[in-house]
N, C-alpha and C positions, 0 to 999 in steps of 0.2 A: 503494499500500499503506500503511495507516495505520501510524503509527509514534508511540508514546507516550513520553515520558519524565516521570519523577517524580523529585521533589528534594527533601530535608525542608527546611522553613524553621527548623527547629532548626538548619539548617545550623551544619543539620547538614550466595660459590657454593657453594649446598648441592651436594655431589657426594656419589656413592653407589657403593660396591665391591660386588662379589658378596660374599654373607654368608648364613649360616643364617638363616632366617626362620622365624616359628611364626603361623599364621594359625588364627582359631577363632573362637568364638561363646559368649556366657555367656547363659545362659537361668535362669528361674524352677523351681524343681524341682518345684514343684507345680502349676504352670499350664502349663510350655513354653514360655512367654511369652519373648522377646528381652527384656535388659535394657539400656537404653542408660546410657551417662555411668558405667558401672564404671570405676574407676581401677585398672590393671594395672601391677606393677613387676617387674621381676628382682631379687630379694634380693642386696645385696651390691654392686649396682650404680647406676647414674643411668638405665637404661634403663626405661622406662615409656611408657605411652599410655593410651586412653581407649576403651571402644566408641562406636560410632557409634548412630544410630539404631535400627539392626537389630541391635544387641547383637555386632557384628562388630569385631574388631581384629587388629594385624598390630605383631608385634615382630620387630627386625631385629638383624643383627649379636649374634646370641646364641652364646655357649660352653655347648655343651651336657655333662653334664647341667646342668639350670637349676632354681631354684626358684623359682615364681610366687606373686605374692600379689594377691588380688583383694580390692576394696574398694568399697563404697557403702554410704550411710547409712540405707538402708533393709533392707539385708541383712546377716548375720553375715560376718564376715573369713573368707575361705577362701585356703589355699596348697595348692601342687600340684606334685609334681616332673615335671619332663618330660626325657626322657634323649635324644631324640632329633628332629630338623627333621619337622614335623608341620603338614599344610596342612589338618586338619580337628579341630582339638580343639574339643571339647564341655565346657563348664565349666558346673556346676550349682550354683546359688546357694540358700542357704535363707533365706528372708525372716525377718527380724528380728521379735520378737513387741512386739506394741502395748502399753505398759505402762499397765494401767487403773488408774491411781492414784487414791486417794479425792477425791471432789470438793470441792475447796474455796471457798468464796465469797470469791473474791478479785480483783477487775475489774481490778487494776493487776500482778498475776502476770506477764503475759506482757510486759507494758511494762518491768517491771524486769530481766526476763530479757534481753529484747533490749537494752536500754539499756546492762546491764552489758557486752555482747559488743561494741557499738558503741564503748563507752568504752574497751575494751582495744586494739580496732583502731585507735582515733583517735592510739595512740602509735606507730604504725607508718605512719601515711599516708604520709609524705614518703619511704619507704624504696624503693628503684628495684630492680627485678626485670630479670633479661634471658634470654630464650630462643628458640627457634626452633620455629616455628609453621606449619600449614597450614590454609590457609581454602577452603573452598570454598560457592559461591552457585547455587542453582539456582533457575529462574524458571519456573513453570507457568501456562498461561493455561486457564482453562476446565477444570482437570486435566490438562492436556496440557503436557508439559516442552518449553519453548521457548528455553531460554538457560543457559548454566553458564559460571562463572568459575570458575578456580582458581589460587591463589596459594601460593606459599612466602613468610614473612616471617621477617625477624629482627624482635624485638620488644622495647620498653622498656615495662614497667608497674610499677602499683603495687596497693593493695587499692581503689583506687578507679576505676581503667579503664585503657585502652592509653593510653599516652601518645606513644609515638611506633614508627613502623614503618619497614623497607626492604624492597622488594620484591626477592627473588632470581630466583624463577622464577614464571613464569605461564602459562596458556592460557586460551581463551576461543573460544566459538564459539554460533552462533545458528540456528534454523531459520528457511526463509523459507516461511512458508505463510499469507499474506494479511495478516497481522496481526503487529507485534512490539511490546515492551513493554521498557523499559529504568527499573531502579531506580540512579539517579545515586550513590548512596551509601549503601548498606545498609552496607557496612562499617563507616562511620563509628555507624551505631546501635548494631551489634555490639558494636565497640569501647567504646562509652559505658556498656556495661551488662556490661563484663567484669570486675566489680568488686563489692563487698558495702558499702562505706563510700560513700555517695553524697555528693558533693559539696553543702557547705551552701546555695550560691547557686544552686542549681539546682533550680526546680521544686518541683511537690507529690509528693514521694518522700519515705519513711519515714528520717529523718535525726535525731540526738540532738536538734536544735533543733523539730523539727515533730512528734513523737511524740503530742503532745497533739492532734492533727489528725486521728489514725486510731485505728481500732477496733481494739485489739490481743490477740489472743487466743491461749491455748495450744490448739491443735488435738487434739495428741495426744504422747506421748512414744514414740520408738522405743528399744528395750532393745538396746542392742550390749554386747558382754562388758566394756569399760574404762569405758562410761558411758552413761547416756539421753542420747538426742538430742531437744529440744524442737520442735517444731513449730509453728511462730507465725506466723499470720496477720495482715496489715497491710491494712484496709480504710480508704481515704479517707474522711472524714465531709463536706468540704467541697463546694463547687461542682463539681457532675457535668458541666458543660458545660464545663470548661476542660481543659488536660493535666494528668493524674496518673496515678499508678502505684500499684495494688495489689500487694502483694510478700508471699511467704511464705519465712522463714528456718528453716533447721535449723541450731540451737545446742546445743552439747555444754553438758550442765548442770553438768559438773566443771570443764572447761577453759574454757568462755564463748568458744569459737572459732565461727565461722560457715563450713560446710562445703558447703553448697549455698542457690542463692537463685534463686526463681521470679518472674518480672516479668510482670504483666498490664498494658500499657500503653493509656491510653483518650486519645482525642483528640490523637493525634499530629498535629501541624500539617504539612501536604502542601501543595505548589502542583503543578498539573500544567498540561500543555500539551497542546492538542489534546483534552481529555477532561474530564467534570465527575464529581466524586467524590459517588457516589449516598449514600453514609453513611460515617463518620469510618472509618479503619483501624484492624484488629484487630492489637495486636503480643502475641507472648508471647516469653518468653526464660528460659531455664534456665541458670545456670553453677554448675559446680563446682570446688572448692579443695581443695588438699592440702596439709598441713602439713609434708611430708618436707623435713628441711634448712631449715627457714625457723621464726622465732619467732612467726608465724601462718599461718593457710591462705593459700594463694598461688592464682592462678588456673590450673587445667588444661584446663577446657574452657567455651564458651559457645556457645549453640545460641539462634538468633533467629528466628522466623516473622512474617511481615506479610502480612495478607490484604488486599486491596483492592476494591472493588466501583466498578465505571467504567461510564460511558455515553460512548459517542464513537459519532458519526453513528449515532445510534438501536440502535448494537450493545450489548449488555451484556456487559462482561469482567470476570471473578473473577480477577486475578492473586493466584498466591500466590510470595512469594520466601522461600527458606529458606536461611539459612547456618548455618555449623557452624566455630567456629575452634579447633584444638587445639595446644597447645604441647606438643611431643613431645621438646623437648630443653631442659632449662636449661643457659645458659651464661653465666658473669660475665665472661668475655673479651670478650662483645660491647659492653660500655660504652664501648669507645674508639671505635666507630663513630658517624658521624654521623645521627642519625635523623629522617626527616620527622615534624614535630608534629602531633598529633591534630587534625583541622579540619574543620568541619561543610562546608567548600568542596571537601572530597577528591570527585575521579571516578573511580570504579572503572575505567571503562574507559581513561581516559587511564592509571592507574598500570599497567594489563596491556599496553596498547600500548608503555609505557617499558621493557619487558623484552623483550628478542628470544627469541623461541620456540625450545625447544631438543625436538623430538622425541624425542631419546635419554634426556635427562634422565627424561621423564615414563615411558618403556616399561619395563613390569613394575618401577615405582617399588614399594616395600614400604609406603611411609605413605600412598600414594594408595588407601586402602581406601574403597568406597562399599557402600551399600544397595542392594537389586534395582533401585530406580528409578533412582538415579542410574548405576548401571552399565550399564542398558539405555538409557539417553539418551547416556551419552558413547560407548558403541558405535556406536550411530548417528552420531555427529558424526565418530568415527575412520574410518568407511568412507565419510564424504564428504569425507574430508581435510579437515575444516573446521577443524581446531586450527590456531591460528597465522594463518591466513588474513586473519582480522579483516572478512571479508566473510560474506555470507549464503551459505549453501549451497544449490544448486538442488534 
């Protein structure tokens, strides 16, 4: 059975008690389409979450009645009263208007707005934050799910990246259908793009010292009730044969905070065994940030997708590795722990194997909310009793 491994040349106990929960979905009121990365919080508490790729969410430990707040940079803020436990709440958000401001011939407007936002963030780059997070990584080969990692972490992070982590609970499963594929350190990639102030020493990314190397444009303004959000694109102007990142920032026009960052990563250096890369991998990331109880917005969610084209033994493979990291609870008390520092040498499966698998922890866990694809694959793995065995089920 061919078995493939990739690693980056970048070389790159939670417990639950039974409590009332709230599950639901957030959609666009006009199109009916699901809205991912909506921030959801219960007013008067620190209980928050973020919708997944399918617009779904779960909130646990709720004392009803409760007032929920839903926020997204591209939609108007919404609040809703909920009086009792509900497993099928449907929330509809109104898209924010696009502000058609008069066109001004100013090629440096986007650069000035972004520079001011990055300069503001620079003052807080050394401030550490701590939280509890859930991470899921799903690998599909030629469109069919083949492998899944799920972990609960305690994290130490700042506005540049995740700095350290401690794995608390984990599970892993993989199908055995003739070919397998493994990305050694996708979590490193996700952790590295979990901020909006890139480190000055790293590569061709939009940073205070490299803004001149990018074509920076204000694409549009999103009208929110408290301020407009400028959507600013940064396209690298240099050598396109080397590693570089094009980015889109969502910046508050009044407070100069960064609330969302989308990255397209090009020419990511990879090495493979027993396989040939047919073309450079394609990587995209989306990170969202929330300013609650913080002087600047901090990470709440980061999603990463890696597309690879391989040739192994004359067979073409197109693995897609999707991951999502969600911080579901901030906790300053975690700073007393000893965290494993971020390193390109991290091996995800080794991390998984370092934690004893606990079936009871995962059973009906309210934080482990999945979209339809992930849920279907997870059920297959559970039916095969694959989780925790660390072997390929038949």
